[in-house]
N, C-alpha and C positions, 0 to 999 in steps of 0.2 A: 274218271278223268281227274288228273292232278290239278289242283288249284294254282293259279298264277301267283307267284310270290313277288310282291312289289317292294321296292326299297323306298320307305316312307321318310321324307325329309323332315327336319325340324321346322317349326314355324319361324316367322321373321317379322320384325317391326316394320311398319310402313309409315310414311308421313301422314299426319292428320289431314282430314278432308280439306280443311281450309288452308293447308300449307303445301298441297301437292303441286308439283311442276312436272309435267310429262315431257319426255323427249319425243322426237319425231317417231322413232321406232316404237315407243310405247303407245303412241296415238294410233299408229297403223295396226298394232297388235290388238288394241281395244276395238277398233272398227271391225277387224276380221272376226274377233270373238263374238261381237254383237251380231254381225250378219249370220255367221254359222249357228249361233245360239238361237236366233229368230227362226232360221230355216228348220232347225231341229224341233223347236217349240211347236210349230204348226204342222210338221210332217205327219202323214197318216201311217207311215210304215216304220216299224221298229228298227229294222236293219239299217235303214237310211238315217234315222234319228241317231243311232249309235255311231254310224260313220261320221256324221257331222260333229258329234261330241268328241270323237277320237281326233278329228282334224283340229279341234280347239285345244287338245292336249289332255283331255280327261283320260285316265288309265282305266280301261274297261276290259274285263275278262270275257270268257265265252258264255254263251247261252244266257245273256243278261237281258232283262226287259226294262225299258224306260218308257213310261206312259206318255201320252200326249200332254202338252201344256206344262211339262216339268221345267222348272227354272234351275239350271245348274250354273253356279257362280261365274260371273264374267271377269272378276278381278284377276284371279289366277286359277283357271280351271285345271291346270296341271297338278294341283294339290288335292284333287279328288280321285279316289281309288275305289273301284267297284269290282269285286272279285266275281268269279264264275257263279252262275245260276242265281245271282241276286236279282231282286226286282224293286223298281221304284215306280210307284203307281201315279196315276194322273194328278196333275196340279201340285205336286210336291216341290219343295225347294231345298236345295243343298247349298249351303253357304260356307265359304272358306275364309271370309274376311269380316272384320269389324272395323269400321273406319269413321269414328265420330269426329265432331269438331274438337279443337284443342281444349276447349273449356271442360271437356269430359275426361281429361287425362288422369285425374285423380281416381276416377271410377275404373277405367280400363284403358290400356294402351291400344293404339291402332295397330292391328296385327293380322297376319295371314297365318292360318293353321290348317294342317291337312285334315281331311275327312276320309275315313276308311269304312266301307261297307263290305263286310266279309261274306264269304261264300254262303249262298243259300238264304241270306237275310232278306226280309221283305219289309219295305217301307210302304205303308198303305196310303190311300188317297189323302191328299191335302196335308201332308206332314211337313214340318220344317226341321231340318237337321242343321244345327249351328256349328261354327268352326271348332276344330279340335276333337270332334266326337268320333269314336270307333263303335260301330254297330256290330256286335258279335255274330259269329257263325250261327246260322239257322234261327236268328232272333226275328221277332215280329214287332213292328212299330204300328200300333193301332191307329186307325183313321183320325186325322186332325190333331195328332200329337205334336208337341214341340220338344225336340230332343236336345237338351243342353249339356248332358253328361253321357259318358260312354255307357254302352249297354253290354252286359256279359253275354256269352254264348247261350243259346237255347233259352231265351227269356222273352216274355211278352211284356211290353210296356205300353202305357197309354196316359194321356192327359197333357196338361200344360201347367208346369213342366212335367215331362213324361216320368211316370213312376212305375216300378216293377209291380206287375199283377200276378205273374205266374212264372215259375222256373220249371221247364220241362226237360231238363238234362236226362232224366230217367228214360225218356223215349229213345235216346241215342246211345245208351250205354254199350250196346253190342255193335255199334256202327262207327266207332272211332270218331265221333263228332266230325 
């Protein structure tokens, strides 16, 4: 099966939390995303969870598993890309935005950045994936990890912040990764 190829946009700056003014359309979109996200969060059936997330704008490939109680960012779910055969296990969080108060501007701008989970990647239970991260093809994120940097293909990472534990590229040499 061929992996879906997504066109990944660049991130963009957003107003700081204490400076935000939403239009009526943005308020309706936020309410819709909140309702669909809540339905997906509590849903017992994977296919229906995926359907709710797709309706929110999340780009999801084929044969994807999203566990119960996963939080997929509400601010701009269309910046999340999950390729074929990837799995995100229970109680994990995928975040696309960082929106502090303006007094934090010197540390980091308020931004939205895409998250890409490539084909066959596995995000274990209770992981947090931060904005701008790419999780490589067939990589594994160990339970409870906080991923703040991109992970190469065929790599096991764990911890807070997640650090490389094992590179298992050799297992896929004959398989065109």
